[in-house]
N, C-alpha and C positions, 0 to 999 in steps of 0.2 A: 504493500500500500504506500510505498515511498513516492509514488507518483502524485499523491495528493498533498496539497499544502493550503493552509488558510490562516495566514498571519500567526503561525505558531500554535493555533488552536488544536490542530489534528493530533500532535504528539501528546498534549495534555488530555485530549478527549479519549485517545486509545487506552491510556492508563486507567482513566475513570471508568471506561466501559468494561475493562477486564475485571476490575474490582467489583463494580456494581452488579455485573451479571451474576457473579457468584452469590452475592448477598441477596439478590432477587430470588434465586432458586431456593435459598434457605428460608426466605421470608414468606413465600406464597401460602404456606399452611401454618404460619406462626400464630400462636395465641398469646397476646401480650398481657403483661401485668402492669400494675401501677408504676408510672415513671414520670419524668418531667418533660416540659416543653423542649422541643428541639429548635434549631436555628439560632435566633438571637436570644432566646430565653435560656436561662441557666438551667442545665439538667438537674433534676431532683433525685434524691435517693429514695429508697423504699420507705425510709423513716419519715419522709415529708408528707406522705399521703396515707390515709387510713386503709386498712385491709379488711376484707370480709371477716366478721367475727371479733374484730378488735373492740375494746371498750370505748364508749363515748360518754359525753357529759350532757346534762340538760341544756346547756348553751348550744349544743350541736343539733338540737331538734329541728331547728329551722334552716339547716344547711344540707348540702349534698355534694358528692364528689364523683367524678366519672371513673369508670374502669373499662378496659378494652376487652371485649369478648372474642372477636375474630378480626383478622386482617388478611388482605389479599393484595399482592403487588403484581401489576401487569404492565410490561412495556407497551407504550401507546404512541403512535405517530399522530402528531397534531397538524403538521403541514407537510406536503409532499409534491414533488414534480419530477416526472421522468424527463431526461434530457440527453440528447445526442450531442456529443462533441466530435467533430470531424477534423481531419487534418487541416490546419490553417485557422481553426477556431479555438485552439487551446489558449491558455492564459487566464487571467482573472476575468470573471463574469459575475454580474449581479442578476439573480433570477428570482422571479416572483413565484412562490409556491401556492398551491391550493390548500384550503383548510380541509382536513380530513376528519378530525374529531375535536370537539370542544369539551374541556374538562373544567368544571366550576367547583370551587371549594364549598362544602356545605356540611352542616352538622344538624341532624334532626330537622326541625322546622325552620331553624335560623339559617336560611340560604346565604345571608350576608355575614354569618359567623359573629353574631353579637353576643357579648357577655363572656365572663370568665370561664363558664362551664365548657363552652364550645372551644375556646382557645386551649384550655387544659386538656380536653379530649384529644385534639390534634397533636398537642405537644407530647402526650403520652404515646400516641401512635408512632411519632417520629423517633422518640427515644427508645421504644421497644424494638424497633426495626433497625436502629442505627442509621437512619436516613434523615436528611434535612428536608422536611416537608413544609408546605405552606401552612401557617397557623392562623392566617388572617384571610379575609375574603379576597379572592383573585380568580381570574379565569384565563385560560390559554388563548382565548379569543383576542386578548389585548396584546399578544405577542406579535411583533412584526412578521409578515410573511416573506420578507425579502432575505435572501441568502447571497453573500458574496463569497465566491470560491475560486481558487486557482487550479486550473486543469492543466496537467503536464502531458497527458496522453489522450489520444482520441478514444472514444468508447461510449458505452451506453450506461448512463449514470442515473441514480436516484438521489435527488436533493431532498433533504428532510429536516424537520425539527420534531423532536419527540421528548417524552418524559416518562416517568413511571407513575401510573395511576394507582393510587392507594385507596382501597375501599374496605369496609367492614362494618361491624356492629359494636355498640357500646351499651353499657348499663350504668346505673347510678347507685352509689352507696348512700343510704340514709340512716340516721340515728333513730332507733325505736326500742321499745321494751321487748325483751325476749324472755320467755319462761324457761327456766333452767331445770335440770334433772331433779333437783330436790323440791321443786314447786315454787321456789322464789323467783323474783324477776331481777333482771339487770339491763342496763342500757348498752346496746351493742350496735355496731355498724352492720346493717342488713342490706341485701339487694332490694332496692326499691322496685315498685311496679312499673316504672317508666323506663323505656329503652328506645333506641333508634339506630340509624345508620349514618355513616359519614363518608365523605369523599374528599380527597386531597391529592396533591401530586408533588413530585420532586422538581429539582432544577431542570429547566428546558435546555436541551442540548441540540446542536445542529451538526450536520455532516453531509458527506457524499459517499455513495457506495455503488459498486458494480456487481454484476452477477458472479464474476470469477473471484471476487474478494473472499478471503476466509475471515469470518467474523465470529465473535463469541455467541454461542447458542443462547437463546432466550434474552438477547440484548435488544436495546432500542434499534441498533444498527441492523440486526437480523430481522427485526420487524419491518424496517424500511426495505430491506432487500427482498422480502416476500412480496412487496408491491410491484416489483420490477417485471413480473411475468417471465422470470428466468427460464430458459429452455423453450420458450414459445417462439414463433416466427417473428414476433415483434422485437425480441431481444437480439436476433441475429440478422434481421433485414437491413439492407442499405437504407439510409435515411438522411435527409438534409440535417444540418446542424439546427438544434432548437428543441422545442418541447415534443414529448412523445405521448400519444394517446395510449392509455393503459386501462385494460378492462378491469384489472384489480383496483386500480386507483379510482376508477369510476364507481366500482362497487363500494369502495371505502367511502367515497363521497356520499353515496346514497345512504350508507349506514350512518354517516355523520348527520345527514338531514333528519333521519328518523330519531337519532339520539337528541338532536336539538329540539325536536317537537316534544320528546319526552321531558327534556329539561324545562321547556317552557311550561308544560303542564305542572311539573313539580314546583316551579317558581310560583305559579298561581296559588298552589296549596300552601307554600311557605309564607307568602306575603298576605294571603287572604285568610280564610278561616273555614271552619266546618259549615255545613248547611245551616240556614237560619233555624233557631230553636223552635220546636213545636210545643205549644202550651200543654202541660200535663199536670194532673193532680198529684200532689206529693204526699207521701206517707211520712209524716213528721213525728218524731219522738215527743212524748209529753215533757213539758218543762223547757224553759228557755235558758240561754246562757249569755254571758258576756265574754268577749275575747279581750282579755286585759294584758297590759304590759306588766310583767311580774314586779310586784312590790311598788307599783306606781298607780296613780289615780286615773290615768287615761286609758281608753279602750276603743275598739272598733265601733264606729257609728256610721250608719247608712246615710247617704245624701238626701237632703230635702229637695234639691233642685235637679232637674234633668241635666245630663252631661257632667255632673260633678262626681267625685269619687268618694269612696269610703275613707274616712279620716279618723285620726285619734282625737277623741273628745272626752271630757269628764262627765260622768253620769250625774244628772240632777233631776229634780222633780219635773222639769220641763223637757226632758229628753224624749218624751212621747214614744218610748219603746224603740227608738231608732238605734239604741245601743244593745238591743236584745236580739238573739239569734236562735233559730230552731235548727236542729240537725235532722235532715229529711232523706228518705230513701237510703238509709244507712246500710252498708255492707261491711264485712270485715274479712280480710285475707291475710293470713300469717301475722296477725296482730296489728295490721295497718287498717284504720278505718277509712272508708270512702263515703262521702256525704255531700249533699247540697246544703248550702247555708242560706236559709230563708230568714229575711228580716221581719220582725214582728211589727215594726212601725210602718214601713212602706209596702210590705207584702212582696217585695222583689227578692230575687236570689243574687247572691254575690257572683260576680263574673268578671272576666277580663274582656274589655271591648274587642269585638272581632277584628276591627280594622287596624288595631295596634297590637294584636296578640303576639306577633313575632318580635316585638321590640323589647329590649332590656329596659327595665324600670317602667314598663307600662303600668298604669294605675288600676286598682281594683274598684269596681263600682257595682251597682245593682241593676237588674233588668227583669222583665217578666220571666217567671220561672218556666222552664221547659226542659225537653230532653236534649241536652247540650253539654258536651264534655268541658266546655269553657266554664260551666257552672258546677262542675264536679271537683271536689278537693280531697286529697289524701291528708289524713290527720295522723301525725306521729306523736306517740304519747310517752310520757315519763313513766317510771315504775309506779305501781299502785300506791296511793297515799299522796301522790303529787298530781297537781292539775296542769302541769306544764305541757305544752304541745308545740309542734311545728306544723305549718300548713303549706301544702303544695298543690298547684293547679294541675289537674289531670291532663289537659290538652297540651299545655306548653311545657310542663315539667318543671317550671320555675317555682321557687319558694317565695312565700309572702314575707314581707318585712317593711321596715320604715327607715328612712335615711337618717333621721335624728328624732330624738324624743322632744316633741313640742306640740302644743295644742293646734289642731288643724292640719297636722302633717298627714299626707296621703299614704295609704297602704299601697305598696308597689310590688311587682314581681322582680326577683333577682335570680338569674339562672343558677348560680351556685349558692344562693342564700346570702344572709348577712353573717360574715365570719366573726363579727364582734358580739354575736349573741342577740342582736336586736330583731332577729326573726323568731325568737322563742316567746310564746305567749302563754297565758293561762286560760283554761276553759272553766269559768266560774258559774255555777248554777245560780239562777236568780231566785 
């Protein structure tokens, strides 16, 4: 391959390809454990993150942490162009490639990777695989499609840009009461009911490859070589200098268009919301509750005005039951309660507004009660004898909390919760 040069990039690229191809083979079936963010984030040790079954404290009830369930790494060509170089047309050329595949970074609902939970998830993926992956929102569609390359020999070339697409699934660790063998309870990190999938990618590399070149198996370069129709009449035919029509490249392009359509549909789901709620009769438990800040006089109070949110307020004789909540349609799974929170004062159910549900720090409000996961909440409880709880929205997976302790402060969602304990409340019977 000494016939290829591109401002010194080829020598560096070959070393990188040899190393990364081996790591890709090892990583395809890897199952990752807790780790830290890669790239510009300082790698964490296993001591930095809780593990399943570790002890937790009541201040952790309103927090959660990601863990990686599965990972898959696949070399992917993002831009490609078949190109004939004939005698007399060698030398440096700038060639515009065609987009083959677009990869967009996403974690669960947050296609734009908002919040610390999404960033931590991607960081753990990168650290577990030993790869520098994108930990913030980006897309390969923003990469320039132009490649400048020096050709020293005539031939049939594939000009490409590519990366390693990294996909998989994640879960979350939440703090909750666990019944032990002797019948007592303890607070431990358990696998929460929410989980999802992620997509990210490594550094984009570019290059040129011919059919006769020997390249590392399962590498980005090998993936590009497969688009050249090697062994076909196209590869051996006489052809003027310039672009080459490739059946495989066209098929890849069609695949890209289908993938783009799927991405667009996923984007609508990420930025939009579930179908509008249908009104439904709720089966509410007898007795109402206040959701208080532990040891403080302020508690959750439903809004009086439309488009306002649930805020911290002090209960008075004029509260008109806006600070009282019913637990409705309650279920329990592995010690975690799931319920709708219906307000006694205005009759609405606590919810995250659909149009901002994908945003970090979206505020909590009330709406007409219905069959809607935005109105369903997981409630994590302290050991019996304590009324401390953490509250998590079922649809978004985010934990409820407040930015500061102050009268009128909005209750908001935080993807990882409030690590200072301000997402822990008490459920106090009225």
